Backbone atoms as SQL, in Angstrom:
CREATE TABLE atoms (id INTEGER PRIMARY KEY, chain TEXT, resi INTEGER, resn TEXT, atom TEXT, x REAL, y REAL, z REAL);
INSERT INTO atoms VALUES
  (1, 'A', 1, 'MET', 'N', 48.002, -71.718, 72.306),
  (2, 'A', 1, 'MET', 'CA', 49.233, -71.224, 72.891),
  (3, 'A', 1, 'MET', 'C', 49.047, -69.753, 73.271),
  (4, 'A', 2, 'SER', 'N', 49.302, -69.419, 74.520),
  (5, 'A', 2, 'SER', 'CA', 49.122, -68.042, 74.984),
  (6, 'A', 2, 'SER', 'C', 50.456, -67.301, 74.967),
  (7, 'A', 3, 'THR', 'N', 50.338, -66.000, 74.839),
  (8, 'A', 3, 'THR', 'CA', 51.539, -65.179, 74.866),
  (9, 'A', 3, 'THR', 'C', 52.000, -65.028, 76.314),
  (10, 'A', 4, 'PRO', 'N', 53.319, -65.010, 76.519),
  (11, 'A', 4, 'PRO', 'CA', 53.811, -64.832, 77.891),
  (12, 'A', 4, 'PRO', 'C', 53.417, -63.463, 78.430),
  (13, 'A', 5, 'SER', 'N', 53.123, -63.398, 79.717),
  (14, 'A', 5, 'SER', 'CA', 52.724, -62.121, 80.312),
  (15, 'A', 5, 'SER', 'C', 53.940, -61.214, 80.455),
  (16, 'A', 6, 'LYS', 'N', 53.679, -59.942, 80.395),
  (17, 'A', 6, 'LYS', 'CA', 54.732, -58.922, 80.507),
  (18, 'A', 6, 'LYS', 'C', 54.522, -58.144, 81.795),
  (19, 'A', 7, 'ASN', 'N', 55.599, -57.757, 82.414),
  (20, 'A', 7, 'ASN', 'CA', 55.551, -56.972, 83.638),
  (21, 'A', 7, 'ASN', 'C', 55.502, -55.490, 83.254),
  (22, 'A', 8, 'PRO', 'N', 54.354, -54.816, 83.484),
  (23, 'A', 8, 'PRO', 'CA', 54.248, -53.403, 83.100),
  (24, 'A', 8, 'PRO', 'C', 55.279, -52.509, 83.784),
  (25, 'A', 9, 'ALA', 'N', 55.591, -52.805, 85.055),
  (26, 'A', 9, 'ALA', 'CA', 56.572, -51.980, 85.775),
  (27, 'A', 9, 'ALA', 'C', 57.955, -52.130, 85.141),
  (28, 'A', 10, 'LEU', 'N', 58.309, -53.343, 84.735),
  (29, 'A', 10, 'LEU', 'CA', 59.594, -53.551, 84.086),
  (30, 'A', 10, 'LEU', 'C', 59.641, -52.861, 82.727),
  (31, 'A', 11, 'ALA', 'N', 58.548, -52.941, 81.979),
  (32, 'A', 11, 'ALA', 'CA', 58.481, -52.256, 80.682),
  (33, 'A', 11, 'ALA', 'C', 58.682, -50.753, 80.865),
  (34, 'A', 12, 'CYS', 'N', 58.038, -50.207, 81.885),
  (35, 'A', 12, 'CYS', 'CA', 58.172, -48.766, 82.175),
  (36, 'A', 12, 'CYS', 'C', 59.608, -48.442, 82.576),
  (37, 'A', 13, 'PHE', 'N', 60.167, -49.232, 83.479),
  (38, 'A', 13, 'PHE', 'CA', 61.534, -49.006, 83.950),
  (39, 'A', 13, 'PHE', 'C', 62.530, -49.029, 82.790),
  (40, 'A', 14, 'LEU', 'N', 62.382, -50.006, 81.907),
  (41, 'A', 14, 'LEU', 'CA', 63.281, -50.100, 80.761),
  (42, 'A', 14, 'LEU', 'C', 63.169, -48.866, 79.868),
  (43, 'A', 15, 'SER', 'N', 61.954, -48.356, 79.691),
  (44, 'A', 15, 'SER', 'CA', 61.778, -47.164, 78.863),
  (45, 'A', 15, 'SER', 'C', 62.304, -45.911, 79.547),
  (46, 'A', 16, 'VAL', 'N', 62.335, -45.922, 80.881),
  (47, 'A', 16, 'VAL', 'CA', 62.943, -44.792, 81.594),
  (48, 'A', 16, 'VAL', 'C', 64.452, -44.812, 81.385),
  (49, 'A', 17, 'LEU', 'N', 65.045, -46.014, 81.371),
  (50, 'A', 17, 'LEU', 'CA', 66.487, -46.113, 81.112),
  (51, 'A', 17, 'LEU', 'C', 66.838, -45.574, 79.731),
  (52, 'A', 18, 'TRP', 'N', 66.071, -45.973, 78.732),
  (53, 'A', 18, 'TRP', 'CA', 66.235, -45.449, 77.376),
  (54, 'A', 18, 'TRP', 'C', 64.944, -45.702, 76.624),
  (55, 'A', 19, 'PRO', 'N', 64.344, -44.663, 76.059),
  (56, 'A', 19, 'PRO', 'CA', 63.100, -44.855, 75.303),
  (57, 'A', 19, 'PRO', 'C', 63.262, -45.922, 74.221),
  (58, 'A', 20, 'GLY', 'N', 62.332, -46.839, 74.193),
  (59, 'A', 20, 'GLY', 'CA', 62.367, -47.921, 73.220),
  (60, 'A', 20, 'GLY', 'C', 62.697, -49.274, 73.834),
  (61, 'A', 21, 'LEU', 'N', 63.405, -49.264, 74.972),
  (62, 'A', 21, 'LEU', 'CA', 63.748, -50.539, 75.593),
  (63, 'A', 21, 'LEU', 'C', 62.501, -51.272, 76.099),
  (64, 'A', 22, 'GLY', 'N', 61.545, -50.524, 76.612),
  (65, 'A', 22, 'GLY', 'CA', 60.295, -51.142, 77.044),
  (66, 'A', 22, 'GLY', 'C', 59.542, -51.753, 75.873),
  (67, 'A', 23, 'GLN', 'N', 59.621, -51.110, 74.719),
  (68, 'A', 23, 'GLN', 'CA', 58.969, -51.643, 73.523),
  (69, 'A', 23, 'GLN', 'C', 59.680, -52.915, 73.049),
  (70, 'A', 24, 'VAL', 'N', 60.998, -52.950, 73.163),
  (71, 'A', 24, 'VAL', 'CA', 61.734, -54.172, 72.827),
  (72, 'A', 24, 'VAL', 'C', 61.270, -55.303, 73.737),
  (73, 'A', 25, 'TYR', 'N', 61.182, -55.012, 75.026),
  (74, 'A', 25, 'TYR', 'CA', 60.717, -56.007, 76.002),
  (75, 'A', 25, 'TYR', 'C', 59.321, -56.518, 75.641),
  (76, 'A', 26, 'ASN', 'N', 58.475, -55.621, 75.156),
  (77, 'A', 26, 'ASN', 'CA', 57.106, -56.003, 74.778),
  (78, 'A', 26, 'ASN', 'C', 57.025, -56.656, 73.408),
  (79, 'A', 27, 'GLY', 'N', 58.141, -56.719, 72.687),
  (80, 'A', 27, 'GLY', 'CA', 58.157, -57.366, 71.386),
  (81, 'A', 27, 'GLY', 'C', 57.787, -56.462, 70.223),
  (82, 'A', 28, 'GLN', 'N', 57.764, -55.156, 70.431),
  (83, 'A', 28, 'GLN', 'CA', 57.422, -54.199, 69.382),
  (84, 'A', 28, 'GLN', 'C', 58.710, -53.588, 68.825),
  (85, 'A', 29, 'THR', 'N', 59.404, -54.364, 68.011),
  (86, 'A', 29, 'THR', 'CA', 60.738, -53.939, 67.580),
  (87, 'A', 29, 'THR', 'C', 60.724, -52.723, 66.659),
  (88, 'A', 30, 'MET', 'N', 59.761, -52.628, 65.773),
  (89, 'A', 30, 'MET', 'CA', 59.729, -51.473, 64.872),
  (90, 'A', 30, 'MET', 'C', 59.420, -50.190, 65.651),
  (91, 'A', 31, 'LYS', 'N', 58.463, -50.256, 66.561),
  (92, 'A', 31, 'LYS', 'CA', 58.154, -49.096, 67.399),
  (93, 'A', 31, 'LYS', 'C', 59.374, -48.750, 68.261),
  (94, 'A', 32, 'ALA', 'N', 60.045, -49.770, 68.788),
  (95, 'A', 32, 'ALA', 'CA', 61.235, -49.552, 69.613),
  (96, 'A', 32, 'ALA', 'C', 62.316, -48.829, 68.811),
  (97, 'A', 33, 'PHE', 'N', 62.535, -49.273, 67.587),
  (98, 'A', 33, 'PHE', 'CA', 63.539, -48.645, 66.729),
  (99, 'A', 33, 'PHE', 'C', 63.222, -47.165, 66.528),
  (100, 'A', 34, 'CYS', 'N', 61.968, -46.851, 66.256),
  (101, 'A', 34, 'CYS', 'CA', 61.560, -45.446, 66.057),
  (102, 'A', 34, 'CYS', 'C', 61.781, -44.635, 67.326),
  (103, 'A', 35, 'PHE', 'N', 61.369, -45.169, 68.476),
  (104, 'A', 35, 'PHE', 'CA', 61.559, -44.464, 69.739),
  (105, 'A', 35, 'PHE', 'C', 63.037, -44.224, 70.020),
  (106, 'A', 36, 'MET', 'N', 63.849, -45.234, 69.762),
  (107, 'A', 36, 'MET', 'CA', 65.285, -45.111, 70.036),
  (108, 'A', 36, 'MET', 'C', 65.945, -44.073, 69.134),
  (109, 'A', 37, 'ILE', 'N', 65.565, -44.049, 67.872),
  (110, 'A', 37, 'ILE', 'CA', 66.127, -43.056, 66.944),
  (111, 'A', 37, 'ILE', 'C', 65.706, -41.647, 67.350),
  (112, 'A', 38, 'ILE', 'N', 64.426, -41.478, 67.672),
  (113, 'A', 38, 'ILE', 'CA', 63.946, -40.156, 68.096),
  (114, 'A', 38, 'ILE', 'C', 64.661, -39.713, 69.368),
  (115, 'A', 39, 'ALA', 'N', 64.826, -40.626, 70.325),
  (116, 'A', 39, 'ALA', 'CA', 65.526, -40.288, 71.564),
  (117, 'A', 39, 'ALA', 'C', 66.968, -39.897, 71.280),
  (118, 'A', 40, 'LEU', 'N', 67.633, -40.642, 70.414),
  (119, 'A', 40, 'LEU', 'CA', 69.023, -40.335, 70.078),
  (120, 'A', 40, 'LEU', 'C', 69.142, -38.964, 69.425),
  (121, 'A', 41, 'VAL', 'N', 68.255, -38.674, 68.499),
  (122, 'A', 41, 'VAL', 'CA', 68.289, -37.375, 67.811),
  (123, 'A', 41, 'VAL', 'C', 68.053, -36.239, 68.802),
  (124, 'A', 42, 'THR', 'N', 67.080, -36.398, 69.701),
  (125, 'A', 42, 'THR', 'CA', 66.803, -35.314, 70.655),
  (126, 'A', 42, 'THR', 'C', 67.960, -35.127, 71.637),
  (127, 'A', 43, 'VAL', 'N', 68.598, -36.216, 72.050),
  (128, 'A', 43, 'VAL', 'CA', 69.754, -36.098, 72.944),
  (129, 'A', 43, 'VAL', 'C', 70.895, -35.386, 72.227),
  (130, 'A', 44, 'LEU', 'N', 71.142, -35.739, 70.980),
  (131, 'A', 44, 'LEU', 'CA', 72.226, -35.084, 70.230),
  (132, 'A', 44, 'LEU', 'C', 71.942, -33.605, 70.017),
  (133, 'A', 45, 'ILE', 'N', 70.688, -33.275, 69.733),
  (134, 'A', 45, 'ILE', 'CA', 70.327, -31.862, 69.560),
  (135, 'A', 45, 'ILE', 'C', 70.518, -31.111, 70.870),
  (136, 'A', 46, 'ALA', 'N', 70.045, -31.700, 71.965),
  (137, 'A', 46, 'ALA', 'CA', 70.182, -31.047, 73.278),
  (138, 'A', 46, 'ALA', 'C', 71.653, -30.870, 73.634),
  (139, 'A', 47, 'LEU', 'N', 72.460, -31.873, 73.335),
  (140, 'A', 47, 'LEU', 'CA', 73.888, -31.776, 73.615),
  (141, 'A', 47, 'LEU', 'C', 74.526, -30.683, 72.768),
  (142, 'A', 48, 'TYR', 'N', 74.175, -30.627, 71.503),
  (143, 'A', 48, 'TYR', 'CA', 74.715, -29.622, 70.590),
  (144, 'A', 48, 'TYR', 'C', 74.338, -28.215, 71.050),
  (145, 'A', 49, 'VAL', 'N', 73.104, -28.066, 71.515),
  (146, 'A', 49, 'VAL', 'CA', 72.632, -26.746, 71.941),
  (147, 'A', 49, 'VAL', 'C', 73.220, -26.364, 73.291),
  (148, 'A', 50, 'SER', 'N', 73.317, -27.315, 74.215),
  (149, 'A', 50, 'SER', 'CA', 73.721, -26.975, 75.579),
  (150, 'A', 50, 'SER', 'C', 75.221, -27.055, 75.825),
  (151, 'A', 51, 'LEU', 'N', 75.958, -27.775, 74.998),
  (152, 'A', 51, 'LEU', 'CA', 77.394, -27.929, 75.234),
  (153, 'A', 51, 'LEU', 'C', 78.139, -26.597, 75.304),
  (154, 'A', 52, 'PRO', 'N', 77.906, -25.651, 74.405),
  (155, 'A', 52, 'PRO', 'CA', 78.600, -24.355, 74.536),
  (156, 'A', 52, 'PRO', 'C', 78.296, -23.654, 75.866),
  (157, 'A', 53, 'PHE', 'N', 77.072, -23.771, 76.341),
  (158, 'A', 53, 'PHE', 'CA', 76.718, -23.165, 77.632),
  (159, 'A', 53, 'PHE', 'C', 77.487, -23.826, 78.765),
  (160, 'A', 54, 'PHE', 'N', 77.579, -25.145, 78.768),
  (161, 'A', 54, 'PHE', 'CA', 78.308, -25.850, 79.817),
  (162, 'A', 54, 'PHE', 'C', 79.790, -25.486, 79.788),
  (163, 'A', 55, 'ILE', 'N', 80.338, -25.367, 78.601),
  (164, 'A', 55, 'ILE', 'CA', 81.746, -24.976, 78.480),
  (165, 'A', 55, 'ILE', 'C', 81.948, -23.560, 79.007),
  (166, 'A', 56, 'TYR', 'N', 81.047, -22.643, 78.648),
  (167, 'A', 56, 'TYR', 'CA', 81.157, -21.270, 79.138),
  (168, 'A', 56, 'TYR', 'C', 81.020, -21.217, 80.658),
  (169, 'A', 57, 'ALA', 'N', 80.072, -21.975, 81.217),
  (170, 'A', 57, 'ALA', 'CA', 79.875, -21.981, 82.674),
  (171, 'A', 57, 'ALA', 'C', 81.140, -22.465, 83.382),
  (172, 'A', 58, 'ALA', 'N', 81.795, -23.485, 82.843),
  (173, 'A', 58, 'ALA', 'CA', 83.029, -23.990, 83.448),
  (174, 'A', 58, 'ALA', 'C', 84.139, -22.944, 83.350),
  (175, 'A', 59, 'TYR', 'N', 84.263, -22.309, 82.192),
  (176, 'A', 59, 'TYR', 'CA', 85.269, -21.252, 82.012),
  (177, 'A', 59, 'TYR', 'C', 85.004, -20.096, 82.970),
  (178, 'A', 60, 'ASP', 'N', 83.759, -19.681, 83.085),
  (179, 'A', 60, 'ASP', 'CA', 83.407, -18.578, 83.973),
  (180, 'A', 60, 'ASP', 'C', 83.739, -18.910, 85.427),
  (181, 'A', 61, 'ALA', 'N', 83.408, -20.130, 85.862),
  (182, 'A', 61, 'ALA', 'CA', 83.711, -20.536, 87.237),
  (183, 'A', 61, 'ALA', 'C', 85.213, -20.525, 87.483),
  (184, 'A', 62, 'TYR', 'N', 85.974, -21.014, 86.519),
  (185, 'A', 62, 'TYR', 'CA', 87.432, -21.044, 86.632),
  (186, 'A', 62, 'TYR', 'C', 88.008, -19.633, 86.725),
  (187, 'A', 63, 'SER', 'N', 87.619, -18.778, 85.794),
  (188, 'A', 63, 'SER', 'CA', 88.193, -17.425, 85.776),
  (189, 'A', 63, 'SER', 'C', 87.732, -16.603, 86.977),
  (190, 'A', 64, 'THR', 'N', 86.505, -16.800, 87.427),
  (191, 'A', 64, 'THR', 'CA', 86.035, -16.080, 88.610),
  (192, 'A', 64, 'THR', 'C', 86.794, -16.519, 89.852),
  (193, 'A', 65, 'ALA', 'N', 87.043, -17.823, 89.995),
  (194, 'A', 65, 'ALA', 'CA', 87.811, -18.317, 91.150),
  (195, 'A', 65, 'ALA', 'C', 89.208, -17.722, 91.164),
  (196, 'A', 66, 'LYS', 'N', 89.843, -17.601, 89.993),
  (197, 'A', 66, 'LYS', 'CA', 91.172, -16.979, 89.927),
  (198, 'A', 66, 'LYS', 'C', 91.118, -15.517, 90.352),
  (199, 'A', 67, 'LYS', 'N', 90.071, -14.793, 89.926),
  (200, 'A', 67, 'LYS', 'CA', 89.938, -13.383, 90.306),
  (201, 'A', 67, 'LYS', 'C', 89.693, -13.246, 91.803),
  (202, 'A', 68, 'VAL', 'N', 88.867, -14.116, 92.361),
  (203, 'A', 68, 'VAL', 'CA', 88.622, -14.079, 93.808),
  (204, 'A', 68, 'VAL', 'C', 89.915, -14.352, 94.564),
  (205, 'A', 69, 'ASN', 'N', 90.679, -15.345, 94.129),
  (206, 'A', 69, 'ASN', 'CA', 91.941, -15.691, 94.796),
  (207, 'A', 69, 'ASN', 'C', 92.964, -14.569, 94.732),
  (208, 'A', 70, 'SER', 'N', 92.957, -13.815, 93.649),
  (209, 'A', 70, 'SER', 'CA', 93.924, -12.728, 93.507),
  (210, 'A', 70, 'SER', 'C', 93.457, -11.427, 94.155),
  (211, 'A', 71, 'GLY', 'N', 92.240, -11.422, 94.671),
  (212, 'A', 71, 'GLY', 'CA', 91.716, -10.233, 95.333),
  (213, 'A', 71, 'GLY', 'C', 91.092, -9.225, 94.380),
  (214, 'A', 72, 'LYS', 'N', 91.010, -9.535, 93.107),
  (215, 'A', 72, 'LYS', 'CA', 90.428, -8.616, 92.124),
  (216, 'A', 72, 'LYS', 'C', 88.896, -8.628, 92.137),
  (217, 'A', 73, 'LEU', 'N', 88.335, -9.593, 92.833),
  (218, 'A', 73, 'LEU', 'CA', 86.877, -9.726, 92.865),
  (219, 'A', 73, 'LEU', 'C', 86.475, -10.318, 94.204),
  (220, 'A', 74, 'THR', 'N', 85.455, -9.729, 94.823),
  (221, 'A', 74, 'THR', 'CA', 84.951, -10.317, 96.048),
  (222, 'A', 74, 'THR', 'C', 83.868, -11.334, 95.699),
  (223, 'A', 75, 'PRO', 'N', 83.807, -12.445, 96.436),
  (224, 'A', 75, 'PRO', 'CA', 82.857, -13.492, 96.054),
  (225, 'A', 75, 'PRO', 'C', 81.394, -13.116, 96.225),
  (226, 'A', 76, 'TYR', 'N', 81.098, -12.060, 96.995),
  (227, 'A', 76, 'TYR', 'CA', 79.688, -11.697, 97.216),
  (228, 'A', 76, 'TYR', 'C', 79.393, -10.304, 96.737);
């Protein structure tokens, strides 16, 4: 009995969608679990680190637009 063939492009595509999905497709569930946990942790860390910056950028854009509209600041 032979193992079913796997499509390498599909395995790659699935891992691009979320790390570990390609490993699930290939039948490597333990490796997939590790990849998925590591990906989740790195995304949460990146979100935790970058979220204050994104909030500040939105606040800055808002307050600058108000100043430009009121004539207190020129846009250039």
